C-alpha positions as CSV (number, residue, x, y, z in Angstrom):
1,M,-6.0,-10.9,-7.4
2,T,-6.8,-15.0,-8.0
3,D,-9.7,-17.3,-6.7
4,A,-11.5,-14.4,-5.3
5,E,-15.5,-14.1,-6.0
6,G,-17.9,-11.3,-4.2
7,T,-17.4,-7.7,-3.0
8,Y,-14.3,-6.7,-1.2
9,H,-13.0,-3.8,0.6
10,F,-9.7,-3.0,0.4
11,D,-7.4,-0.5,2.7
12,I,-3.7,0.0,2.4
13,N,-1.4,1.3,4.7
14,L,2.0,2.5,4.7
15,M,3.9,2.0,8.3
16,Y,7.5,3.2,9.7
17,V,8.7,-0.7,10.5
18,N,11.3,0.4,12.3
19,T,8.4,1.4,15.1
20,D,6.0,-0.2,13.8
21,Q,4.1,3.6,13.2
22,L,0.9,4.0,10.9
23,I,2.0,6.8,8.8
24,C,-1.0,7.2,6.2
25,R,-4.0,4.5,5.5
26,A,-6.3,4.7,2.3
27,S,-9.6,2.9,1.7
28,L,-10.8,2.0,-1.9
29,P,-14.1,1.9,-3.1
30,N,-15.5,-1.6,-3.0
31,I,-14.6,-3.9,-5.6
32,V,-16.5,-6.6,-7.2
33,I,-15.0,-9.8,-8.5
34,G,-17.3,-12.0,-10.3
35,D,-15.8,-15.6,-10.9
36,R,-12.8,-17.2,-9.2
37,L,-11.0,-17.9,-12.7
38,Q,-10.8,-15.1,-13.7
39,I,-7.4,-12.8,-12.9
40,S,-8.6,-8.9,-11.7
41,D,-6.1,-5.8,-12.0
42,F,-6.9,-2.8,-9.8
43,G,-4.2,0.5,-9.7
44,I,-3.2,2.4,-6.5
45,N,-2.8,6.1,-7.7
46,I,-0.8,7.1,-4.9
47,P,-0.3,11.0,-4.0
48,A,3.4,12.6,-3.8
49,L,3.9,11.3,0.5
50,L,6.4,13.2,2.7
51,F,8.2,10.7,4.9
52,P,8.8,11.6,8.2
53,V,12.3,9.7,9.0
54,P,14.4,7.8,6.7
55,G,14.4,4.5,7.6
56,R,12.2,1.3,6.4
57,Y,8.7,2.0,5.4
58,E,6.0,-0.9,3.7
59,F,3.0,-0.6,2.2
60,R,0.2,-3.6,3.7
61,L,-2.8,-4.1,1.5
62,R,-5.7,-5.1,4.3
63,M,-8.3,-6.8,2.1
64,D,-11.5,-7.2,4.8
65,G,-9.5,-6.3,7.6
66,H,-7.1,-8.7,6.3
67,M,-3.7,-8.6,5.1
68,V,-2.9,-9.8,2.0
69,A,0.1,-8.8,0.3
70,Q,2.8,-6.2,1.7
71,K,6.1,-4.5,0.4
72,D,8.8,-3.1,2.4
73,F,11.3,-0.5,0.8
74,N,14.0,1.9,2.2
75,V,13.7,5.9,2.4
76,I,17.2,7.8,2.9
77,Q,17.9,11.2,2.9
78,S,19.7,12.6,-0.3
79,S,21.0,16.1,-0.9
80,P,19.9,18.1,-3.6
81,P,22.4,18.4,-6.9
82,P,25.0,20.8,-6.4
83,G,23.9,24.4,-8.3
84,A,20.3,23.3,-7.1
């Protein structure tokens, strides 16, 4: 994050893009950024997720209710290796 100063509330949503269905949402503790010129990094630990069906999914990061970043990815169904 750059060019921000103050206290911000972040949410991250996991969406099933094919139907725009919300799969899960997590709220982060408020993050305080002290200077617009500093680079602020923060991590988000994501627990094991169970995806209901294969398809296109997207993480959407929202700051104070406004979407500031998104990342999409595909989930595919795989078969267990032989002998497993």
